[in-house]
C-alpha positions as CSV (number, residue, x, y, z in Angstrom):
1,G,-0.1,0.0,0.1
2,T,0.8,3.7,0.0
3,L,0.9,6.1,2.9
4,R,0.4,9.8,2.0
5,S,1.3,12.9,4.3
6,N,-1.6,14.8,5.7
7,S,-4.0,11.7,5.7
8,S,-5.7,9.5,8.2
9,I,-4.7,5.9,9.3
10,H,-6.2,3.2,11.6
11,N,-4.2,2.1,14.7
12,S,-5.7,-1.1,15.0
13,P,-4.5,-2.3,18.5
14,K,-6.1,0.9,20.1
15,S,-8.9,1.3,17.6
16,R,-8.2,5.0,17.2
17,K,-7.7,7.1,14.3
18,E,-4.4,8.7,13.7
19,R,-3.6,11.8,11.6
20,I,-0.4,11.4,9.7
21,G,1.4,14.8,9.6
22,R,4.7,15.0,7.7
23,L,6.6,12.1,6.2
24,L,10.3,12.0,6.1
25,H,13.3,10.2,4.8
26,M,15.9,10.3,7.4
27,Y,19.7,10.8,6.3
28,A,21.8,11.0,9.6
29,N,21.4,14.6,10.6
30,R,19.4,15.7,7.3
31,R,15.8,14.9,6.7
32,E,13.9,15.1,3.5
33,D,9.9,15.9,3.1
34,V,8.3,13.3,0.9
35,P,4.6,13.2,-0.1
36,A,4.2,9.4,0.2
37,V,5.8,6.1,1.1
38,S,5.0,2.8,-0.4
39,A,5.5,-0.6,0.7
40,G,9.3,-1.3,1.4
41,D,10.1,2.2,2.1
42,I,11.5,3.4,5.8
43,A,10.3,6.7,6.9
44,A,9.4,8.7,10.0
45,V,6.1,10.2,10.5
46,G,5.2,13.3,12.3
47,G,2.1,14.1,14.3
48,L,0.9,10.7,15.7
49,K,-0.6,10.9,19.1
50,F,-1.5,7.4,20.4
51,P,1.1,4.9,19.0
52,F,3.1,2.6,21.3
53,P,6.1,0.6,19.9
54,G,4.7,-2.3,18.2
55,D,1.3,-1.0,17.3
56,A,0.1,-1.6,13.9
57,L,-1.1,1.5,11.5
58,C,-3.3,0.3,8.8
59,D,-6.3,1.1,6.4
60,R,-9.5,1.0,8.5
61,S,-11.2,-1.1,5.7
62,R,-8.4,-3.7,6.0
63,P,-7.5,-3.9,9.5
64,V,-4.3,-5.7,10.6
65,V,-3.2,-6.8,14.0
66,L,0.4,-7.9,14.3
67,E,1.8,-10.1,17.1
68,S,2.8,-7.9,19.8
69,I,6.3,-7.5,20.9
70,R,7.4,-8.8,24.2
71,F,9.6,-6.2,25.8
72,P,12.2,-7.6,28.7
73,D,12.0,-6.2,32.2
74,P,14.6,-3.8,33.2
75,V,17.8,-5.4,34.8
76,I,19.6,-2.3,36.2
77,Y,18.4,0.7,38.0
78,V,19.8,3.9,39.5
79,A,18.5,6.7,41.8
80,I,18.2,10.0,40.2
81,E,17.3,13.4,41.6
82,P,17.1,17.0,40.1
83,R,19.8,19.4,40.8
84,T,17.3,22.5,41.4
85,A,13.8,23.1,42.3
86,A,13.1,24.2,38.6
87,D,14.4,20.8,37.3
88,E,12.4,19.0,39.9
89,A,9.1,20.3,38.1
90,K,10.4,19.3,34.7
91,L,12.0,16.0,35.7
92,D,8.6,13.7,36.1
93,D,7.3,15.0,32.6
94,A,10.6,14.4,30.8
95,L,10.9,10.9,32.5
96,R,7.3,10.1,31.1
97,C,8.1,11.3,27.7
98,L,11.2,8.9,27.6
99,A,9.1,6.1,28.8
100,D,6.4,6.3,26.2
101,E,9.2,6.2,23.6
102,D,11.0,3.1,25.0
103,P,9.3,0.3,26.6
104,T,12.4,-1.2,28.2
105,F,12.9,2.1,30.3
106,K,10.8,2.5,33.6
107,F,10.7,4.9,36.5
108,R,9.1,4.8,39.8
109,T,9.1,6.5,43.3
110,D,10.5,4.4,46.0
111,Q,7.9,4.1,48.8
112,N,10.6,3.9,51.5
113,T,12.9,6.7,50.7
114,G,11.0,8.9,48.4
115,Q,13.7,8.7,45.3
116,T,12.9,8.4,42.0
117,I,14.2,5.4,40.6
118,I,14.9,4.8,36.8
119,S,15.6,1.3,35.2
120,G,16.8,0.2,32.1
121,M,18.8,-2.7,30.1
122,G,22.4,-1.6,31.0
123,E,24.8,1.1,31.9
124,L,24.8,2.5,28.4
125,H,21.1,2.6,28.1
126,L,20.7,4.8,31.3
127,E,23.5,6.9,30.6
128,I,22.1,7.7,27.2
129,L,18.7,8.5,28.8
130,V,20.2,10.8,31.1
131,D,22.2,12.5,28.4
132,R,18.9,12.8,26.6
133,L,17.3,14.8,29.8
134,V,19.9,17.3,29.5
135,R,20.1,17.8,25.8
136,E,16.5,17.4,24.8
137,F,14.7,18.3,27.9
138,K,17.1,20.7,29.8
139,V,16.8,18.7,32.9
140,W,19.8,18.7,35.0
141,A,19.9,15.7,37.4
142,K,22.4,13.8,39.6
143,V,22.6,10.0,39.5
144,G,23.4,7.3,41.8
145,R,25.5,4.3,41.2
146,P,23.9,1.4,39.1
147,Q,22.1,-1.4,41.1
148,V,21.4,-4.7,39.7
149,A,17.8,-5.5,39.7
150,Y,17.7,-8.9,41.5
151,R,14.6,-11.1,41.7
152,E,13.5,-13.6,44.4
153,T,11.9,-17.1,44.1
154,I,11.2,-20.2,46.2
155,T,12.7,-23.6,45.9
156,R,9.9,-26.0,47.5
157,T,6.5,-26.3,47.8
158,V,4.7,-25.2,51.2
159,A,1.1,-24.7,52.5
160,S,0.7,-21.6,54.8
161,E,-2.0,-20.4,56.8
162,G,-2.7,-16.6,57.5
163,A,-5.3,-15.2,59.8
164,F,-6.5,-11.7,60.6
165,S,-8.8,-10.8,63.5
166,R,-9.8,-7.3,64.9
167,P,-12.7,-7.5,67.7
168,V,-14.8,-4.8,68.2
169,P,-13.6,-2.8,71.2
170,S,-15.9,-3.2,74.3
171,G,-18.5,-0.3,74.9
172,K,-18.3,0.7,71.0
173,G,-20.7,0.0,68.2
174,G,-19.5,-1.4,64.8
175,R,-18.7,-5.1,63.7
176,G,-15.4,-6.9,64.1
177,Q,-13.2,-8.3,61.2
178,Y,-12.0,-12.0,60.7
179,A,-10.7,-14.0,57.9
180,R,-8.5,-17.0,57.6
181,V,-6.7,-18.0,54.4
182,V,-4.6,-21.2,53.4
183,V,-2.5,-20.8,50.3
184,E,0.0,-23.3,48.6
185,L,2.9,-21.7,47.2
186,H,4.7,-23.9,44.3
187,P,8.1,-23.1,42.4
188,L,7.4,-22.7,38.7
189,Q,9.9,-23.2,35.9
190,K,12.5,-20.5,34.9
191,G,10.8,-17.8,33.1
192,E,7.3,-18.7,33.7
193,G,6.7,-15.6,35.9
194,S,4.0,-15.7,38.8
195,R,0.3,-16.6,38.7
196,F,-2.4,-17.1,41.1
197,E,-5.0,-20.0,41.1
198,N,-8.2,-20.3,43.0
199,S,-9.2,-23.8,43.8
200,L,-12.6,-22.9,45.7
201,S,-15.8,-22.8,44.0
202,E,-18.0,-19.5,43.9
203,A,-20.4,-21.3,46.4
204,V,-17.4,-21.5,49.0
205,L,-15.9,-18.1,48.3
206,A,-17.7,-15.3,46.2
207,E,-16.1,-14.0,43.2
208,P,-15.4,-10.3,44.8
209,L,-13.7,-12.1,47.7
210,A,-11.6,-14.2,45.4
211,Q,-10.4,-11.2,43.7
212,A,-9.7,-9.5,46.9
213,V,-7.1,-12.6,47.9
214,E,-5.9,-12.5,44.2
215,S,-5.2,-8.7,44.6
216,A,-3.5,-9.4,47.8
217,A,-1.3,-12.2,46.4
218,E,-0.1,-9.7,43.6
219,E,1.0,-7.2,46.2
220,G,2.8,-9.8,48.4
221,L,4.6,-10.9,45.3
222,S,5.8,-7.5,44.4
223,G,8.4,-7.8,47.4
224,G,10.1,-10.8,48.8
225,V,11.2,-11.8,52.3
226,L,14.9,-11.8,51.5
227,A,15.5,-8.2,50.4
228,G,12.1,-6.8,49.0
229,Y,12.7,-7.6,45.4
230,P,9.9,-8.8,43.2
231,V,9.2,-12.4,43.3
232,V,9.0,-14.7,40.2
233,D,8.2,-17.9,38.9
234,V,5.9,-18.9,41.9
235,C,2.2,-20.2,41.7
236,V,-0.1,-19.1,44.6
237,R,-3.1,-21.6,45.0
238,L,-5.8,-20.6,47.3
239,T,-7.2,-23.8,48.9
240,E,-8.9,-22.6,52.0
241,A,-10.8,-19.3,53.0
242,Q,-13.2,-18.6,56.0
243,V,-14.6,-15.1,56.7
244,E,-17.2,-13.9,59.2
245,E,-19.6,-12.1,56.9
246,E,-22.6,-12.0,59.2
247,E,-20.5,-10.2,61.6
248,S,-18.9,-7.8,59.6
249,T,-19.6,-5.2,56.5
250,E,-18.4,-6.1,53.1
251,N,-15.4,-3.5,53.2
252,A,-14.3,-5.0,56.5
253,V,-14.6,-8.7,55.0
254,L,-12.2,-7.6,52.2
255,S,-9.9,-5.9,54.4
256,A,-9.6,-8.9,56.5
257,L,-9.1,-11.2,53.6
258,H,-6.5,-8.9,52.1
259,S,-4.4,-8.9,55.4
260,A,-4.8,-12.7,56.1
261,T,-3.6,-13.4,52.4
262,L,-0.4,-11.1,52.9
263,V,0.2,-12.8,56.3
264,A,-0.1,-16.2,54.8
265,L,2.2,-15.3,51.8
266,Q,5.1,-13.8,54.2
267,K,4.9,-16.7,56.4
268,G,4.9,-19.1,53.4
269,M,7.8,-17.6,51.2
270,G,9.9,-17.7,54.5
271,E,9.4,-21.6,54.7
272,A,9.8,-22.3,51.1
273,K,13.5,-21.8,50.9
274,P,13.6,-18.5,49.3
275,T,16.6,-17.6,47.0
276,L,18.0,-14.6,45.0
277,L,18.1,-14.6,41.5
278,E,20.4,-12.3,39.3
279,P,20.1,-11.3,35.6
280,I,22.4,-13.2,33.3
281,M,23.7,-11.4,30.2
282,K,24.7,-12.7,26.8
283,V,27.9,-11.2,26.1
284,Q,30.1,-11.2,22.7
285,V,33.6,-10.0,22.9
286,V,35.5,-9.1,19.7
287,V,39.2,-9.1,20.3
288,P,42.5,-9.6,18.6
289,E,43.7,-13.1,18.9
290,A,46.7,-12.1,20.9
291,H,44.3,-11.0,23.6
292,T,41.9,-13.9,23.8
293,G,43.6,-15.6,26.6
294,G,43.5,-12.7,28.9
295,V,39.8,-11.5,28.0
296,I,38.8,-15.3,28.7
297,G,40.4,-15.3,32.2
298,D,38.7,-11.8,32.8
299,L,35.3,-13.2,32.0
300,S,35.9,-16.3,34.2
301,A,36.9,-14.0,37.1
302,R,33.7,-12.0,36.7
303,R,31.6,-15.6,37.2
304,G,31.2,-15.9,33.7
305,Q,30.7,-19.1,31.6
306,V,32.7,-19.1,28.3
307,L,30.4,-20.6,25.6
308,G,32.7,-20.6,22.7
309,M,35.0,-18.7,20.4
310,E,34.7,-18.3,16.4
311,P,36.8,-16.3,14.0
312,A,35.5,-12.7,13.4
313,S,36.8,-10.2,10.6
314,G,40.3,-8.8,10.5
315,G,41.8,-11.8,12.1
316,A,39.9,-11.2,15.4
317,Q,38.1,-13.7,17.6
318,A,34.5,-13.4,18.9
319,I,34.1,-14.8,22.5
320,R,30.5,-15.8,23.4
321,A,29.7,-16.0,27.2
322,H,27.2,-15.7,29.8
323,V,28.0,-13.3,32.5
324,P,26.1,-12.0,35.7
325,L,25.2,-8.5,35.2
326,A,26.7,-7.6,38.5
327,G,30.2,-8.6,37.1
328,M,29.8,-6.4,34.0
329,F,29.9,-2.9,35.6
330,G,32.8,-0.9,34.2
331,Y,33.5,-3.6,31.7
332,A,33.9,-1.2,28.8
333,T,36.7,0.5,30.3
334,D,38.5,-2.6,31.6
335,L,38.2,-4.2,28.2
336,R,39.8,-1.1,26.4
337,S,42.7,-1.3,28.8
338,A,43.3,-4.8,28.6
339,T,43.3,-5.0,24.7
340,Q,44.9,-1.4,23.9
341,G,41.6,-0.2,22.7
342,R,41.3,-2.6,20.2
343,G,38.4,-4.8,22.0
344,S,34.6,-4.2,21.9
345,F,31.7,-6.1,23.3
346,T,27.9,-6.4,22.9
347,M,25.6,-7.4,25.8
348,E,21.9,-8.4,26.1
349,F,19.8,-9.9,29.0
350,E,19.4,-13.6,28.6
351,Y,17.8,-15.2,31.9
352,Y,17.6,-15.0,35.4
353,A,19.6,-17.6,37.6
354,P,20.2,-18.4,41.4
355,V,22.8,-16.2,42.9
356,P,25.7,-18.3,44.5
357,E,25.5,-18.6,48.2
358,E,28.6,-16.9,49.1
359,V,27.5,-13.9,46.8
360,S,24.1,-14.0,48.2
361,R,25.6,-13.8,51.8
362,R,27.5,-10.8,50.7
363,I,24.3,-9.1,49.3
364,L,21.8,-9.9,52.1
365,G,24.4,-10.4,55.0
366,D,23.9,-13.0,57.7
367,W,20.1,-12.7,57.7
368,R,17.9,-15.8,56.6
369,P,14.4,-16.6,57.3
370,T,13.8,-19.4,59.5
371,A,12.7,-22.7,57.4
372,S,10.5,-25.2,59.3
């Protein structure tokens, strides 16, 4: 088909009409207006309001929905704060614009410290975004040291009971609150995420009450018992629930169920042998053959697993490895020094893996939940 400037088009995933403004061919720092682009052309479009990366734009009479893109979760984060009060007013809007453009970039406010936390796919990713804050949005900010976005999971199946009770104070009106919940926690295969299952029929637990338990389970899995990192690859199955509906208002029942579920989850995750997970990166290092031994030794010292080596152009060798992200901070500088500036590397997220015990102790200290 053909797309023309100053025309309308259909955004099929959002079922919205988009107005096409300018059509541009881009040549590095030069751009050229064109009246139309046809199949096979690559162009930039101005004036769009609603699109998200991965959306399909099409003719309304011939709608097309393409398979959505699965974006990986961020694996690194830093704290960021504005340098002045004027920057503070602009920072949130600037971060929102960057997040709209880049689905692998996230930002949030830490509930405990009040700091703004930005997350991305690596050091370079966040460095470029911070540079864009200055160049494009004129926002000056101070950035903390990069931190690894760890995850938590469990390694064995447990059943856990949680109860919540709040009696009515003597001499006062109103109704008490009581709920009891039993959940089973099951470890899932790597990469399956987390899910909630309700094994109770609606006759035993009404749908609104089951939704309250599910909401509490999602909240409980957002922060684990080891260090508060999100919990992944866990199935939470509701097996028993008991509430005092006759003695309580509807809001009181929902609140009691929510609290009882959080108690059961907290207790269960402590008993299920929780463990830390760390992001493992797929790394390819291209270096002159004379430096391959030193580079392989350095990757091993960073807890990396070398997968293989193959010839690259110009007499170089391409070394493939899986390396924990925690060992890759500052690697660009170290590689330049070790190869006299002749080495280069690429890195992307591959999977999460358990943190070795000695490293876990260093991260968490001596604290461990008591297992039954």
